[in-house]
PyMOL commands that place a pseudoatom at each C-alpha (Angstrom):
pseudoatom trace, name=CA, resn=MET, resi=1, chain=A, elem=C, hetatm=0, pos=[35.897, -5.679, 19.217]
pseudoatom trace, name=CA, resn=LYS, resi=2, chain=A, elem=C, hetatm=0, pos=[34.324, -6.948, 22.604]
pseudoatom trace, name=CA, resn=ARG, resi=3, chain=A, elem=C, hetatm=0, pos=[30.836, -7.539, 23.771]
pseudoatom trace, name=CA, resn=PHE, resi=4, chain=A, elem=C, hetatm=0, pos=[29.299, -6.097, 26.981]
pseudoatom trace, name=CA, resn=VAL, resi=5, chain=A, elem=C, hetatm=0, pos=[26.174, -6.663, 28.257]
pseudoatom trace, name=CA, resn=ILE, resi=6, chain=A, elem=C, hetatm=0, pos=[25.051, -4.065, 30.279]
pseudoatom trace, name=CA, resn=HIS, resi=7, chain=A, elem=C, hetatm=0, pos=[22.439, -3.277, 33.179]
pseudoatom trace, name=CA, resn=VAL, resi=8, chain=A, elem=C, hetatm=0, pos=[19.303, -1.646, 31.928]
pseudoatom trace, name=CA, resn=SER, resi=9, chain=A, elem=C, hetatm=0, pos=[20.004, 1.087, 34.997]
pseudoatom trace, name=CA, resn=TYR, resi=10, chain=A, elem=C, hetatm=0, pos=[22.555, 2.279, 33.047]
pseudoatom trace, name=CA, resn=LEU, resi=11, chain=A, elem=C, hetatm=0, pos=[20.690, 3.611, 30.192]
pseudoatom trace, name=CA, resn=ASN, resi=12, chain=A, elem=C, hetatm=0, pos=[19.712, 6.460, 32.999]
pseudoatom trace, name=CA, resn=GLN, resi=13, chain=A, elem=C, hetatm=0, pos=[23.628, 7.003, 33.824]
pseudoatom trace, name=CA, resn=PRO, resi=14, chain=A, elem=C, hetatm=0, pos=[24.608, 10.675, 32.072]
pseudoatom trace, name=CA, resn=SER, resi=15, chain=A, elem=C, hetatm=0, pos=[28.118, 9.628, 31.287]
pseudoatom trace, name=CA, resn=PHE, resi=16, chain=A, elem=C, hetatm=0, pos=[26.159, 6.171, 29.642]
pseudoatom trace, name=CA, resn=GLN, resi=17, chain=A, elem=C, hetatm=0, pos=[23.812, 8.667, 27.800]
pseudoatom trace, name=CA, resn=GLU, resi=18, chain=A, elem=C, hetatm=0, pos=[26.858, 10.415, 26.536]
pseudoatom trace, name=CA, resn=LEU, resi=19, chain=A, elem=C, hetatm=0, pos=[28.143, 7.482, 25.114]
pseudoatom trace, name=CA, resn=LEU, resi=20, chain=A, elem=C, hetatm=0, pos=[24.961, 6.753, 23.304]
pseudoatom trace, name=CA, resn=SER, resi=21, chain=A, elem=C, hetatm=0, pos=[25.118, 10.533, 22.185]
pseudoatom trace, name=CA, resn=GLN, resi=22, chain=A, elem=C, hetatm=0, pos=[28.480, 9.961, 20.355]
pseudoatom trace, name=CA, resn=ALA, resi=23, chain=A, elem=C, hetatm=0, pos=[27.758, 6.100, 18.855]
pseudoatom trace, name=CA, resn=GLU, resi=24, chain=A, elem=C, hetatm=0, pos=[24.395, 7.754, 17.544]
pseudoatom trace, name=CA, resn=GLU, resi=25, chain=A, elem=C, hetatm=0, pos=[26.423, 10.667, 15.813]
pseudoatom trace, name=CA, resn=GLU, resi=26, chain=A, elem=C, hetatm=0, pos=[29.508, 8.057, 14.635]
pseudoatom trace, name=CA, resn=PHE, resi=27, chain=A, elem=C, hetatm=0, pos=[27.440, 5.341, 13.627]
pseudoatom trace, name=CA, resn=GLY, resi=28, chain=A, elem=C, hetatm=0, pos=[23.608, 5.510, 14.061]
pseudoatom trace, name=CA, resn=PHE, resi=29, chain=A, elem=C, hetatm=0, pos=[20.999, 2.725, 15.525]
pseudoatom trace, name=CA, resn=ASP, resi=30, chain=A, elem=C, hetatm=0, pos=[20.226, 0.740, 12.126]
pseudoatom trace, name=CA, resn=HIS, resi=31, chain=A, elem=C, hetatm=0, pos=[21.781, -1.915, 12.358]
pseudoatom trace, name=CA, resn=PRO, resi=32, chain=A, elem=C, hetatm=0, pos=[20.372, -5.531, 11.354]
pseudoatom trace, name=CA, resn=MET, resi=33, chain=A, elem=C, hetatm=0, pos=[21.620, -7.241, 14.533]
pseudoatom trace, name=CA, resn=GLY, resi=34, chain=A, elem=C, hetatm=0, pos=[20.700, -5.219, 16.931]
pseudoatom trace, name=CA, resn=VAL, resi=35, chain=A, elem=C, hetatm=0, pos=[24.090, -4.256, 17.823]
pseudoatom trace, name=CA, resn=LEU, resi=36, chain=A, elem=C, hetatm=0, pos=[25.192, -0.909, 19.197]
pseudoatom trace, name=CA, resn=THR, resi=37, chain=A, elem=C, hetatm=0, pos=[28.987, 0.324, 18.874]
pseudoatom trace, name=CA, resn=ILE, resi=38, chain=A, elem=C, hetatm=0, pos=[30.297, 2.511, 21.434]
pseudoatom trace, name=CA, resn=PRO, resi=39, chain=A, elem=C, hetatm=0, pos=[32.914, 5.030, 20.389]
pseudoatom trace, name=CA, resn=CYS, resi=40, chain=A, elem=C, hetatm=0, pos=[35.532, 4.653, 22.963]
pseudoatom trace, name=CA, resn=ARG, resi=41, chain=A, elem=C, hetatm=0, pos=[38.794, 2.846, 24.106]
pseudoatom trace, name=CA, resn=GLU, resi=42, chain=A, elem=C, hetatm=0, pos=[37.730, -0.799, 25.710]
pseudoatom trace, name=CA, resn=ASP, resi=43, chain=A, elem=C, hetatm=0, pos=[39.762, 0.358, 28.934]
pseudoatom trace, name=CA, resn=ALA, resi=44, chain=A, elem=C, hetatm=0, pos=[37.538, 3.327, 29.003]
pseudoatom trace, name=CA, resn=PHE, resi=45, chain=A, elem=C, hetatm=0, pos=[33.992, 1.589, 28.683]
pseudoatom trace, name=CA, resn=VAL, resi=46, chain=A, elem=C, hetatm=0, pos=[35.370, -1.071, 31.433]
pseudoatom trace, name=CA, resn=ASP, resi=47, chain=A, elem=C, hetatm=0, pos=[36.021, 1.946, 33.620]
pseudoatom trace, name=CA, resn=LEU, resi=48, chain=A, elem=C, hetatm=0, pos=[32.562, 3.760, 33.101]
pseudoatom trace, name=CA, resn=LEU, resi=49, chain=A, elem=C, hetatm=0, pos=[31.657, 0.201, 33.685]
pseudoatom trace, name=CA, resn=SER, resi=50, chain=A, elem=C, hetatm=0, pos=[33.319, -0.209, 36.756]
pseudoatom trace, name=CA, resn=ARG, resi=51, chain=A, elem=C, hetatm=0, pos=[31.803, 3.084, 38.270]
pseudoatom trace, name=CA, resn=LEU, resi=52, chain=A, elem=C, hetatm=0, pos=[28.220, 2.356, 37.407]
pseudoatom trace, name=CA, resn=ASN, resi=53, chain=A, elem=C, hetatm=0, pos=[28.443, -0.728, 39.018]
pseudoatom trace, name=CA, resn=SER, resi=54, chain=A, elem=C, hetatm=0, pos=[29.987, 0.669, 42.783]
pseudoatom trace, name=CA, resn=LEU, resi=55, chain=A, elem=C, hetatm=0, pos=[26.779, 3.546, 42.152]
for i in range(1, 55): cmd.bond("trace and resi %d" % i, "trace and resi %d" % (i + 1))
show_as sticks, trace
zoom trace
């Protein structure tokens, strides 16, 4: 797994909110280290970040 730091403005984007919803369903948000696991392939996540950067 890889760690990504994202801009807080991405949290308002519908595509990112969908990933957060999937993460909550699959893994929950209760993690002692504050880590959030996103349930998608790394290349798909990087592609999403790239598209959000261009907005």
